C-alpha positions in Angstrom: -7.8 29.2 3.8 -7.0 25.7 2.9 -10.1 23.9 1.8 -10.2 20.2 2.7 -10.7 17.2 -0.2 -12.5 13.5 0.6 -12.6 10.7 -0.7 -13.1 7.0 -0.2 -10.8 4.2 0.2 -11.2 0.9 -1.9 -9.8 -2.6 0.1 -8.1 -4.6 -2.6 -5.8 -7.3 -2.1 -2.8 -7.1 -4.2 1.2 -8.5 -4.2 3.9 -8.4 -6.8 7.1 -10.4 -7.3 10.6 -8.5 -7.3 13.7 -10.7 -8.9 16.2 -9.8 -6.4 19.5 -9.5 -7.4 21.6 -13.1 -7.6 24.6 -11.2 -5.6 22.1 -11.1 -2.8 21.2 -14.7 -1.8 20.6 -14.8 2.2 17.3 -15.9 3.5 14.4 -13.8 4.6 11.1 -13.6 5.5 8.7 -13.4 2.7 5.6 -10.7 3.6 2.6 -9.5 1.3 0.7 -6.4 1.2 -2.8 -5.8 0.2 -4.5 -1.9 -1.1 -5.8 0.2 2.1 -6.2 3.2 -0.2 -6.4 3.7 -3.9 -5.0 7.4 -3.6 -3.6 7.9 -6.8 -1.0 9.9 -5.5 2.0 11.0 -7.7 4.8 10.7 -5.1 3.2 9.7 -1.5 5.1 10.1 1.2 5.7 11.0 4.8 4.5 8.0 6.6 3.3 8.6 10.3 1.1 6.6 12.4 -0.7 9.5 14.7 -1.2 7.1 18.0 -3.5 9.8 19.8 -6.0 10.1 16.9 -5.7 6.5 15.6 -5.2 7.9 11.7 -2.5 7.9 9.3 -0.7 10.4 7.8 0.6 10.8 4.6 1.5 13.6 1.7 1.7 13.6 -1.8 4.9 15.8 -2.8 3.9 16.6 -6.2 0.1 16.7 -5.7 0.8 19.5 -2.6 -1.5 17.7 -0.5 -1.6 16.5 3.5 -3.6 13.4 4.1 -5.0 12.1 7.4 -6.4 8.6 6.5 -9.1 7.1 9.0 -8.6 3.0 8.5 -11.5 2.8 10.7 -14.1 4.7 8.0 -11.8 4.5 5.3 -12.3 8.4 4.6 -9.3 10.1 3.6 -8.9 13.7 3.7 -6.7 15.7 2.1 -5.3 19.8 2.4 -4.1 21.7 -0.9 -1.2 23.6 1.1 0.0 24.9 -2.6 3.3 24.0 -2.3 5.3 21.1 -2.6 5.1 19.5 0.5 8.4 17.3 2.0 6.9 15.7 5.2 4.4 16.2 7.7 4.5 15.6 12.0 1.7 16.6 14.7 2.4 18.5 17.7 1.4 18.3 21.0 -1.3 20.2 20.3 -2.8 18.7 17.5 -1.7 20.4 14.8 0.2 19.8 11.9 3.9 20.8 11.1 4.6 20.4 7.6 7.6 21.0 5.8 6.9 22.8 2.1 9.3 24.1 -0.2 10.0 27.4 0.8 9.4 26.9 5.1 8.4 24.8 7.6 4.8 25.7 8.8 2.1 24.8 11.5 -1.1 24.3 9.8 -4.0 24.1 11.8 -6.9 21.5 11.8 -9.2 23.3 13.5 -9.7 26.8 11.1 -7.0 25.0 8.0 -4.6 28.0 8.7 -0.8 28.0 8.0 1.4 30.0 10.4 5.5 30.6 9.1 7.3 28.7 11.9 10.9 28.5 10.2 12.2 30.3 6.9 14.2 27.9 4.5 17.9 28.2 4.1 17.6 27.1 0.7 16.2 28.7 -2.7 13.0 27.4 -2.6 13.2 27.9 -7.0 16.2 25.0 -6.8 15.2 23.3 -3.7 13.0 22.0 -1.9 12.3 19.5 1.7 12.2 16.3 1.5 11.9 13.4 4.2 11.7 14.0 8.3 10.8 13.1 11.5 10.4 14.1 15.4 13.4 12.9 17.7 12.8 11.7 21.0 13.0 15.0 22.3 10.3 16.5 20.2 12.7 18.3 18.0 11.9 17.9 13.9 14.6 16.5 12.1 13.8 17.2 7.7 16.1 17.4 5.3 16.3 19.1 1.5 16.8 18.1 -1.8 18.1 19.7 -5.3 15.1 20.3 -8.1 18.3 19.8 -10.4 19.5 16.5 -9.5 22.8 17.8 -8.8 25.0 15.8 -6.5 25.8 16.7 -2.6 24.3 20.4 -2.4 21.5 19.5 -0.1 21.4 19.5 4.0 19.9 17.6 6.9 18.4 20.2 9.1 17.4 20.4 12.7 14.5 22.8 14.0 14.5 23.0 17.7 11.6 23.7 19.9 11.9 27.9 19.7 12.0 27.4 15.6 15.7 28.2 15.4 16.4 26.0 12.3 19.8 24.1 12.0 22.0 22.8 9.8 23.2 19.8 10.7 24.8 18.4 8.1 26.3 19.2 3.9 27.0 17.1 1.1 23.4 15.7 1.4 21.9 15.3 -2.1 18.4 13.4 -1.6 17.7 13.5 2.1 15.3 10.9 3.7 14.6 8.1 5.9 15.7 8.9 9.6 14.8 7.0 13.1 16.3 6.4 16.7 16.7 3.5 18.8 14.8 2.9 21.7 17.2 4.4 24.5 17.8 7.5 22.2 21.2 6.9 22.1 21.8 6.2 17.9 20.1 7.8 14.7 20.2 6.2 11.6 20.0 8.2 8.3 19.7 7.8 4.6 20.3 9.5 1.8 19.5 8.0 -0.9 21.8 7.4 -3.5 24.8 7.0 -1.3 22.8 3.5 -1.0 23.9 3.4 3.0 22.1 3.6 5.8 24.4 5.6 8.2 24.7 5.7 12.0 24.9 8.2 14.0 25.7 8.8 18.2 22.9 10.8 19.1 22.7 13.4 22.3 18.7 13.6 23.2 19.7 16.4 25.4 21.7 18.5 22.7 20.5 17.3 19.5 24.0 16.8 18.5 25.1 13.5 15.9 28.3 12.5 15.7 29.1 9.7 12.5 29.7 6.3 13.9 29.6 3.6 10.9 27.7 2.7 8.1 24.7 0.0 9.3 23.4 -1.3 5.9 24.3 -1.1 2.7 21.6 -1.5 0.1 22.9 -4.4 -2.9 22.6 -3.5 -6.5 19.1 -4.5 -7.8 17.0 -3.9 -4.9 16.4 -0.4 -5.6 17.0 3.0 -3.2 16.6 3.1 0.1 13.7 5.7 0.8 11.5 6.6 4.3 11.8 4.3 6.9 11.0 3.2 10.4 12.2 1.2 12.8 10.5 -0.9 15.4 10.4 -2.4 19.0 12.9 -5.0 18.4 15.1 -1.9 16.9 15.3 -3.2 13.6 14.4 -0.8 10.6 11.7 -1.0 7.8 12.4 0.8 4.5 10.6 1.4 1.5 12.8 0.9 -1.8 12.6 3.0 -4.4 12.0 1.2 -7.7 11.9 -1.7 -6.1 8.6 -2.7 -5.1 9.1 -3.5 -1.3 9.7 -2.4 1.9 12.6 -4.6 3.3 13.3 -5.1 7.2 17.8 -5.1 8.0 19.2 -5.2 11.2 21.4 -2.2 11.7 23.7 -4.4 13.7 24.7 -6.8 11.4 23.9 -5.4 8.6 21.4 -8.9 7.4 18.6 -8.8 5.2 15.6 -10.0 7.1 12.3 -9.4 5.8 10.8 -8.3 2.5 7.2 -6.8 2.3 6.1 -7.1 -1.4 3.9 -3.8 -2.8 2.1 -3.7 -5.8 3.6 -0.6 -7.2 7.5 0.2 -8.4 8.3 3.2 -6.3 7.8 2.5 -2.7 8.4 5.4 -0.6 7.9 5.1 3.2 6.1 3.6 5.6 5.4 3.6 9.5 3.5 1.1 12.0 0.4 1.9 13.6 -2.9 0.3 14.1 -4.2 0.1 17.6 -1.4 -2.8 18.6 1.0 -0.7 16.7 1.3 -4.1 14.4 0.6 -2.8 11.3 2.6 -1.7 8.6 1.3 1.1 6.2 3.4 2.0 3.2 3.4 5.2 0.6 4.1 4.9 -3.2 4.5 6.8 -6.1 2.6 6.9 -9.3 5.8 9.1 -10.9 8.9 7.3 -12.4 6.9 4.6 -14.2 6.8 3.5 -17.9 3.0 3.2 -19.3 3.5 -0.8 -19.6 4.3 -0.5 -16.3 1.4 2.0 -15.2 -0.9 -0.9 -17.0 0.9 -3.7 -14.9 0.9 -1.5 -11.4 -2.3 0.4 -12.0 -2.7 1.4 -8.1 0.7 2.5 -7.7 0.4 5.6 -5.7 -1.9 4.2 -3.4 -1.6 3.3 0.3 -1.0 -0.2 1.1 -0.9 -2.3 4.7 0.8 -5.6 5.6 1.1 -7.3 9.0 4.4 -8.5 9.8 4.7 -10.4 13.4 6.4 -7.3 15.0 5.2 -4.3 16.7 6.7 -0.8 15.7 7.7 2.2 17.9 5.7 4.7 18.1 6.4 8.2 16.4 7.6 11.1 18.2 5.4 14.8 18.1 7.0 18.2 18.2 7.4 20.1 21.1 8.7 19.9 24.8 
C-alpha cells in the first residue's frame, strides 16, 4: 500500500535573468514565471496536465514521489512509490502509469496499489527510466539513462497497448523530451547530451519511426535541453537544465522564439494546462547546485507557472 502525502502551495512571484551566450544574438520574446508551489523536490520532472481532472501531474525522481497538484485548491498529493520514478501518464481508466526503476507499473489511485505491466529490459542497478509521454495512439514512449554516466548505453522504448515493451532506439545517453505534431506525422525527441532536438517521421498506425533530420541545435551557454512540450502552433517548449529557463523553439527553422525566465538553475520539464490550455506549468530540481546557488535560488525544486500568449496541445492518455 502506498501512503499519500499532502501539503499546500505557496504562491510567490519570482524571476531570474540568465546571461545568454554572446554567440546567440537572435531576438526573442521574454516571459516571466512565478512560483506556484514551493515543493522543495530533489528532481522534479514528468510535467503533465490532466485535462480530464484539471490537475497537474509530476514526479520527484530522486524523492521517489508521484504528485498530483490541484491549482484550484493549492493542494499537492504525493505517493511514495519506493523507487526512482522517471515519468507518469494517465490511462483512460483514471489510473497512473508510472515508469519506475525496474519496470512500468499501473498505480491504481482508488486503492494506491501497484501492478507491474512491463519489466525493464535494463539492469535496474545500472540504469533507470527517465522522461516519457504517450503518442497520439495511446502508446507509452519512455527512455532510459545510465546511473554511472556512461555514454550511448541507454535506449528509447515503446510500450504498446498489450504492455509489450519494444526497444526502438539504441545508443542513447540521457533520454528526455518527446512530443508529436498536431497532424501526428512527426515526432521530436531529445537525447540531452547531443544538444539537439531530432525530428522523426512517425507512423501513427504502427508506432514506427524514421530519423529525418536535426530540427534544433541548442547553442553553448544556454543549458542542456531536457523535458519538452508542444503548442497549438507546433512550436516546441523545452526546459533547459542549467539554463534557468524554458525556451520556445521553431522546429521547422531552428530559430529561438521565446524565453521563460525561471528562478531555478535546473529547469527540467513543462506542459501547458489550465481551463483554456494557456498556462505553462514548469518543474525544476534542487540537485546539481552549489551552496551559493541554493542561497540565491531558494525555491529551486518548486513548481513554476507562466502565461505565454499561446495555447498548448492536450496530452495523450495510455490505452486505445
